[in-house]
LOKOLPA-554511 format. One record per residue (C-alpha): residue in three letters; x, y, z. Coordinates in steps of 0.001 Angstrom, whole numbers, plus 500000, padded with zeros to 6 digits. Example, Ala and Ser with C-alpha at 12.3 -4.5 7.8 and 13.67 -1.06 7.14 Angstrom:
REM residues 2
Ala512300495500507800;Ser513670498940507140;
***
This chain:
REM residues 290
Met853139554725093833;Ala852196551881096183;Ala849694549357094901;Gln846232549494096383;Gln846171547351099486;Thr843261545378100862;Gly842771543396104023;Pro843578544422107582;Val846818544685109469;Val846720541713111848;Val848597541700115157;Gly848937538914117687;Val848388539894121332;Asp849044537911124501;Gly849341540484127269;Ser853131540771127126;Glu854965544082126788;Ser856481542793123559;Ala852988542250122158;Leu851891545751123179;Asp854910547172121338;Ala853720545173118331;Val850218546639118750;Arg851594550201118628;Trp853524549410115453;Ala850560547615113899;Ala848255550547114639;Ala850679552957112964;Glu850983550620109969;Ala847200550359109636;Ala846860554142109800;Ser849510554701107118;Arg847811552183104831;Asn844270553368105644;Val843137549822106453;Pro841512548306109566;Leu843494546845112449;Arg842616543345113641;Leu843778542290117120;Val843950538520117571;Ala844379536611120841;Val844579532834120917;Phe843075530408123406;Thr845043527153123380;Pro842735524114123587;Leu842625522359126945;Pro842885518568127256;Ala839701516625127790;Ala838347516854131304;Pro839153513784133419;Arg836457511812135146;His835180513346138387;Asp836417516726137140;Met833700518494139121;Gly833585521207136465;Leu837091522476137242;Thr838288522287133626;Ala835292524266132377;Ala835779526840135138;Tyr839456527205134248;Arg838561527590130582;Asp836095530366131404;Gln838736532092133499;Val841297531972130671;Val838771533208128107;Thr837831536122130381;Ser841511536956130836;Gln842147536854127071;Arg839186539122126410;Gly840627541542128946;Thr843949541339127110;Leu842185542277123870;Glu840469545225125549;Val843793546571126848;Ala845397546091123431;Ala842508547926121758;Glu842998550877124125;Val846718550954123342;Ala846001550818119601;Ala843444553628119808;Gly845944555773121667;Ala848705555047119146;Ala846575555711116054;Pro843305557568116759;Gly840709557021114076;Val841886553589112971;Glu839099551014112718;Ile839869548339115344;Gly838452544840115499;Thr839202542101118038;Glu839045538343117746;Leu839600535531120260;Arg840386532310118426;Thr840983528765119602;Gly844127527021118439;Tyr847885527393118606;Pro849325530900118143;Gly851697530164115262;Gln849052528261113304;Val846272530762114010;Leu848352533782112978;Thr849568531985109857;Asp845912531386108965;Glu845119535057109695;Ser847975536146107423;Arg846192534757104371;Ser843765537676104370;Ala846073540295105896;Val848055543015104174;Leu850597542730106997;Thr850926540466110051;Val852683541813113138;Val854036540089116253;Gly856363540941119091;Ser859751539279119279;Arg858840537360122450;Gly855601536549124214;Leu854620535569127729;Gly856058532107127219;Gly859488533429126227;Phe862537532442128230;Thr864810535211129479;Gly867703534180127253;Leu865609533581124146;Leu866155536346121605;Val863104535617119473;Gly860018533563120258;Ser858799530432118510;Val855612532157117328;Ala857625534875115553;Val859858532283113865;Thr856909530122112806;Leu855002533077111402;Ala858034534490109590;Ala858599531095107996;His855011530327106985;Gly853051533601106926;Glu851429534393103583;Ser851593538164104017;Pro854708540171104856;Val855502539549108536;Leu856740542310110825;Val858563541172113963;Val858892544123116336;Arg862274544229118064;Gly864248546932119844;Asp862954550319120925;Arg862418552055117577;Ala859242554084117108;Pro857345553719113817;Asp858072557392113052;Ser861765557310114018;Gly862818558909110718;Leu865639556377110392;Pro866285554710107023;Val864862551422105832;Leu867646548845105492;Leu867134546341102684;Gly869101543131102346;Val869656542455098631;Asp870877538933097952;Gly870747538959094173;Ser868124536209093932;Pro865018536584091763;Ala863003535436094806;Gly864231538542096643;Glu862538540860094153;Ala859409541027096321;Ala861498542235099259;Val863020544985097094;Gly859599546255096061;Ile858274546199099621;Ala861370548044100906;Phe860879550863098398;Glu857209551052099371;Glu858057551202103079;Ala860674553923102553;Ser858226555937100468;Arg855446555635103051;Arg857792556678105850;Ala859457559428103779;Val862917558105104682;Arg866008556988102794;Leu866441553427101601;Arg869780551779102317;Ala870180548848099935;Leu872874546550101314;His874467543727099393;Ala877074541655101219;Trp879394539222099524;Ser882059536931100883;Asp884805534790099418;Val884766532262102248;Val883655529569099801;Val886824529969097777;Asp889398527193098226;Pro892184528687100381;Ala894706527222097977;Val893504529495095198;Ala892267532434097280;Val895409534443096476;Leu894536534215092795;Val891095535811093230;Asp890703539295091766;His888752540903094619;Gln888337544194092801;Ala886759542486089804;Trp884586540439092150;Glu883379543566093942;Thr882667545257090609;Glu880530542283089651;Glu878647542424092961;Arg877988546157092528;Ala876593545439089079;Leu874349542767090574;Leu873009545243093141;Ala872363547849090452;Glu870524545240088390;Arg868234544295091282;Leu867384547939091990;Ala866891548885088348;Gly863408550156087644;Trp862350550567091257;Ser863794554052091592;Gly861667555047088609;Lys858555553715090321;Tyr859457555501093572;Pro861203558734092532;Asp860643560169096020;Val862918557571097628;Glu866607558408097949;Val868724555248097764;Asp872118554565099302;Arg873800551580097638;Val876119549722099992;Val878305546788098929;Val880417545164101629;Gln882657542116101850;Asp881049540433104806;Arg878629537703105781;Pro875101538939104906;Ala873595538223108318;His876430539987110144;Ala876271543006107836;Leu872500543359108271;Val872613542996112045;Gln875370545606112207;Gly873407547885109879;Ser870265547564112008;Ala871919549679114712;Asp870989552882112893;Ala867980551708110858;Gly864293552102111566;Leu863339548867109819;Val865161545932108201;Val863574544235105177;Val864691540750104135;Gly863407538011101886;Ser862448534687103378;Arg865119532805101402;Gly868177533887099449;Arg870551532519096849;Gly871773529755099122;Gly868287528638100197;Leu867515524939100082;Ala864278523909098433;Gly862701522736101691;Leu863883525650103807;Val861074528179104261;Leu863124530690106242;Gly866776531038105291;Ser869702531252107674;Val870143534991107031;Gly866502535694107876;Gln866718533626111044;Ala869896535369112200;Val868455538826111555;Leu865263537926113439;Arg867329536831116419;His869829539669116594;Ala868569542804114791;Gln868344545971116875;Cys865172547203115166;Pro861970545681113737;Val862376543171110913;Leu860015542763107953;Val860193539329106329;Val858853539105102781;Arg858131535818101011;Gly858830535617097303;
***
């Protein structure tokens, strides 16, 4: 039931183990969609050569370019091993990784990156390139985290926030569950922390939960008809959405979230829930813009 998809799966490579994990996932995604795989490495521009440079800047540039081409060759070998038969293309572009991959995402069906690259600090849970791409990418963005294999057989976990903007994430989650032949766990978390403590005792929590269950059912309505092969578990919990999704990622193969939810500010391109899930999820995270 998935719509016909065009464009390649794009993956950013930089020679890190995290990027090679992303390549394996991207190759599997390209194979399942029957589209080409495009491996992209980025050469960051060097400052202008100083006077009396003696050609050192040009020599260094050539060395970096040769190294990046070698990185692409290794990534292509890994991709071919992960998904034999997939059409693989490589591209070395000049620019800054976040900007280049955002540009690449405009013609991609999916853009994939590792959670951290070679420039990542030991204590940093998600790299700046992944955050930038998740915030600005124009295709769905897959950030590969944890040690899950693409064919783990674990369910797809969908964060449903009740916003019309999250409808795209719902559709993508059903599509992903159908392609993987796994269950879809639709999770909606609600919290009464915004209620004035002085009146909290007057809140009818049962009625509130009933309303939230109705909201979840409303957001899923129609999608089960489009994807009758997908079995859906509806989960409503009283918890902070980010915490519930991170906890749920422990036994999920993929988490799907929208880029902004009900509480999103107009100028915020990646909501607080999406950022928290990117930083702490125990499996890959797919961020979908509305």
